[in-house]
C-alpha atoms as one frame of an Amber mdcrd trajectory, in Angstrom:
protein
 107.623  28.331 -98.459 107.749  25.907-101.278 110.397  25.273-103.852 108.986
  26.162-107.273 110.259  24.248-110.079 109.372  23.193-113.522 109.564  19.483
-114.347 109.887  16.664-112.354 110.130  16.746-108.373 113.674  17.325-107.224
 115.658  15.302-104.510 115.666  17.490-101.535 118.241  17.477 -98.826 117.980
  19.475 -95.498 121.004  20.683 -93.763 121.968  22.110 -90.611 125.673  22.388
 -90.630 126.333  19.061 -88.968 128.782  16.497 -90.147 125.619  14.252 -90.722
 124.226  16.867 -93.061 127.258  16.820 -95.304 126.961  13.015 -95.682 123.239
  13.515 -96.550 124.194  15.880 -99.348 126.826  13.533-100.814 124.034  10.643
-100.823 121.370  13.035-102.267 123.838  14.081-105.044 124.194  10.393-105.999
 120.556   9.734-106.085 119.815  12.836-108.019 122.199  11.586-110.525 120.901
   8.098-110.575 117.256   9.566-111.061 118.308  12.190-113.373 116.530  14.656
-111.344 117.530  18.250-109.919 119.044  18.391-106.494 117.888  21.294-103.879
 119.810  21.756-100.916 117.898  23.697 -98.196 118.738  25.455 -94.926 116.361
  27.308 -92.489 117.027  30.221 -90.433 114.887  31.513 -87.663 112.655  34.413
 -88.718 112.590  37.735 -86.747 110.401  37.904 -83.899 110.091  41.292 -82.161
 109.686  39.483 -78.697 113.400  38.283 -78.976 114.516  41.974 -78.242 112.443
  42.146 -75.137 113.987  38.818 -74.007 117.519  40.345 -74.267 118.544  38.878
 -77.713 120.832  41.214 -79.388 119.498  42.199 -83.156 122.725  40.743 -84.707
 121.846  37.240 -83.360 119.551  36.451 -86.020 121.795  37.867 -88.774 124.551
  35.875 -87.431 122.523  32.785 -87.759 121.459  33.573 -91.323 125.142  34.093
 -92.273 126.227  30.827 -90.805 123.190  29.120 -92.618 124.380  30.738 -95.889
 127.957  29.651 -95.159 126.658  26.164 -94.696 124.801  26.168 -97.905 128.057
  27.238 -99.758 129.922  24.437 -98.288 127.166  22.057 -99.136 127.046  23.231
-102.663 130.961  22.594-102.977 130.382  19.165-101.564 127.614  18.418-104.036
 129.488  19.597-107.001 132.539  17.287-105.878 130.369  14.468-105.433 128.708
  14.823-108.910 132.200  14.979-110.427 133.362  11.994-108.693 130.299   9.890
-109.569 130.630  11.339-113.140 126.808  12.420-113.346 125.206  15.778-114.272
 123.000  17.055-111.778 121.433  20.526-111.666 122.056  21.772-108.091 120.313
  24.765-106.459 120.374  26.228-102.792 117.641  27.919-100.830 117.824  29.583
 -97.542 114.132  29.599 -95.882 113.114  31.604 -92.778 110.952  30.148 -89.926
 111.020  27.224 -87.614 113.419  24.586 -89.093 111.286  21.387 -88.801 108.037
  22.975 -89.964 109.671  24.554 -93.040 111.305  21.446 -94.070 108.254  19.365
 -93.475 106.220  21.833 -95.561 108.764  21.657 -98.608 109.095  17.825 -98.223
 105.731  17.752-100.143 107.713  19.103-103.251 110.319  16.363-103.068 110.729
  13.038-105.013 112.905  11.976-101.881 113.816  14.094 -99.009 117.337  13.286
 -97.389 118.546  14.195 -93.895 121.649  13.300 -92.082 121.782  11.290 -88.951
 123.712  12.991 -85.868 123.479  13.031 -82.077 124.025   9.403 -81.376 123.693
   8.303 -77.814 125.742   5.457 -76.213 122.708   3.653 -74.851 121.413   3.319
 -78.434 117.805   5.009 -77.343 116.889   8.359 -78.899 119.736   7.705 -81.346
 118.434  10.181 -84.050 119.229  13.984 -84.153 116.066  15.862 -83.553 115.891
  17.133 -87.136 116.141  13.526 -88.512 113.516  12.210 -85.839 111.087  14.939
 -86.753 111.388  14.578 -90.300 111.269  10.738 -90.451 107.915  11.034 -88.525
 106.341  14.109 -90.364 108.007  14.306 -93.928 105.203  14.422 -96.748 107.464
  12.399 -99.049 109.771   9.407 -98.706 112.586  10.287 -96.329 115.969   8.925
 -96.286 118.044   9.098 -93.088 121.653   8.819 -93.965 124.399   7.836 -91.666
 128.059   8.895 -92.475 129.000   5.174 -91.181 127.555   3.753 -94.417 128.402
   6.334 -97.157 131.581   4.662 -98.481 130.360   1.179 -98.039 130.788  -1.194
-101.075 127.856  -1.422-103.250 126.170  -4.813-102.884 123.239  -4.492-105.439
 120.544  -5.352-102.674 117.763  -3.543-101.054 116.031  -4.798 -97.977 112.347
  -4.102 -96.942 110.545  -4.951 -93.802 106.892  -5.763 -94.098 104.014  -7.048
 -91.946 100.386  -7.101 -92.609  99.619  -3.374 -92.231  98.869  -0.706 -95.012
 102.180   0.863 -94.181 103.838  -2.321 -95.463 102.199  -1.800 -98.784 103.527
   1.650 -99.202 107.000   0.346 -98.267 106.619  -2.505-100.845 105.579   0.034
-103.405 108.715   2.054-102.840 111.184  -0.634-102.427 110.010  -2.317-105.660
 110.578   0.971-107.328 114.040   1.654-105.796 115.173  -1.785-106.761 114.006
  -1.373-110.467 115.913   2.004-110.575 118.990   0.455-109.303 118.905  -2.900
-111.062 119.091  -4.448-107.524 117.881  -7.536-105.872 114.971  -7.023-103.474
 114.937  -8.866-100.230 111.543  -8.825 -98.557 111.828  -9.645 -94.806 108.970
 -10.426 -92.593 109.848 -11.004 -88.747 107.227 -12.337 -86.549 107.206 -13.900
 -82.884 105.144 -16.291 -81.230 103.896 -13.620 -78.780 102.795 -10.736 -81.002
 100.444  -7.797 -80.409  97.472  -9.525 -81.879  97.647 -12.406 -79.213  98.506
 -10.098 -76.355  95.299  -8.067 -76.928  93.155 -11.098 -77.742  93.901 -13.995
 -75.486  91.260 -16.048 -77.092  93.010 -15.723 -80.496  95.452 -18.931 -80.487
  98.612 -19.161 -82.398  98.307 -21.581 -85.323 100.688 -24.612 -84.772 102.317
 -24.259 -88.390 102.592 -20.358 -88.218 105.776 -19.933 -90.103 104.178 -21.641
 -93.143 100.955 -19.441 -92.675 103.314 -16.410 -92.553 105.186 -17.516 -95.724
 102.038 -18.011 -97.676 100.742 -14.656 -96.615 103.785 -13.080 -97.762 103.866
 -14.742-101.164 100.283 -13.429-101.700 101.459 -10.091-100.954 104.283 -10.215
-103.399 102.251 -11.744-106.520 101.122  -8.542-107.995 104.465  -6.908-107.540
 106.275  -9.701-109.293 104.037  -9.049-112.402 104.387  -5.247-112.204 108.389
  -5.363-111.843 109.411  -8.447-113.715 112.946  -7.158-113.926 113.381  -7.056
-110.134 114.798 -10.275-108.520 112.947 -10.917-105.440 113.776 -13.161-102.446
 111.406 -13.419 -99.613 112.154 -14.314 -95.980 110.056 -15.102 -92.916 112.098
 -14.946 -89.894 111.450 -15.601 -86.527 112.587 -12.559 -84.326 111.824  -9.187
 -83.147 111.513  -6.765 -86.179 114.047  -4.108 -85.358 116.820  -6.532 -84.652
 115.733  -8.834 -87.534 115.919  -6.203 -90.063 118.965  -4.522 -88.889 120.791
  -8.016 -89.385 119.280  -8.439 -92.727 120.458  -5.236 -94.007 124.004  -5.609
 -92.880 125.026  -5.790 -96.434 122.260  -3.791 -98.249 122.509  -0.650-100.109
 119.098   0.662 -98.729 116.654  -0.466 -96.033 113.038   0.408 -96.775 110.389
   0.475 -93.959 106.880   2.084 -93.315 106.654   4.890 -90.916 104.268   2.575
 -88.705 103.476  -1.026 -88.647 100.891  -3.511 -87.403 101.820  -3.018 -83.809
 102.051   0.864 -83.926  99.678   3.067 -82.224  97.859   5.481 -84.435  98.969
   8.524 -82.233 102.695   7.526 -83.051 104.182   9.484 -85.898 106.991   6.839
 -86.280 106.647   3.362 -85.222 109.093   1.827 -82.590 110.823  -0.348 -85.180
 111.484   2.401 -87.561 112.709   4.592 -84.637 115.127   1.938 -83.391 116.523
   1.422 -86.895 117.316   5.142 -87.199 120.270   4.403 -84.980 121.233   0.852
 -85.493 121.668   0.574 -89.321 124.556   1.697 -91.418 123.023   1.848 -94.693
 120.689   4.718 -95.444 117.142   4.153 -94.122 114.223   5.128 -96.465 110.896
   5.522 -94.752 107.803   5.342 -96.852 104.915   7.889 -96.057
């Protein structure tokens, strides 16, 4: 079921009653105010399935879930109104309760969003599988840019800087498109980071392909060529490019330590076509404090 609206696409935030979802509502409210867009808060409750009765599930169970989802929406609405008042912005806020399988319903309505926000929760001490299942699924399947928001970074000082991670793939072009727009909206500096290693996926798959002696200079030239058109299209955005030797995940996490937003593509040059979310994007879901914006 889609959210029908007149005018510009809204910022949409999906909630599930977790603390992480409340943080995502706060962030999404600010973003809606910044963009002068409406905000839609959405929750999903399971649809009635006659087979549940035969499985011993009491009929009241689904009603209880729906009541809990309505309560979550009410709390989220109060949070959004309070956040808008605190930020001194006017935001048209609506709530919507959908029925169905949560991930598929939220993925479907993400097609209607300017940006889709979801909270991060379910952290694991190992740092692997750090994103909650909802955040992971939406990060990989969303039909619009999806922001994964961690509570850890909500109240950090604003530094006026956005970081975007790039390589030579088409996914990086999408990330650059999004990052330049975000920097222009915020009046922020854009730091474009390309991480590389001497032993990369290309040289592993093609042992005949030797690594150029002056590779760092070659990577810098390639990055400058990628950015040339963007500098003309977004003359108001101050751009700083960096070519750093290191693994992409760790390099971008370090670069984003003082960033307001980290932008990446959903897959990169080393990703497999069958993966809905690249390994770098997956790792960053649980390691960066600032909101992670994934371009699709």
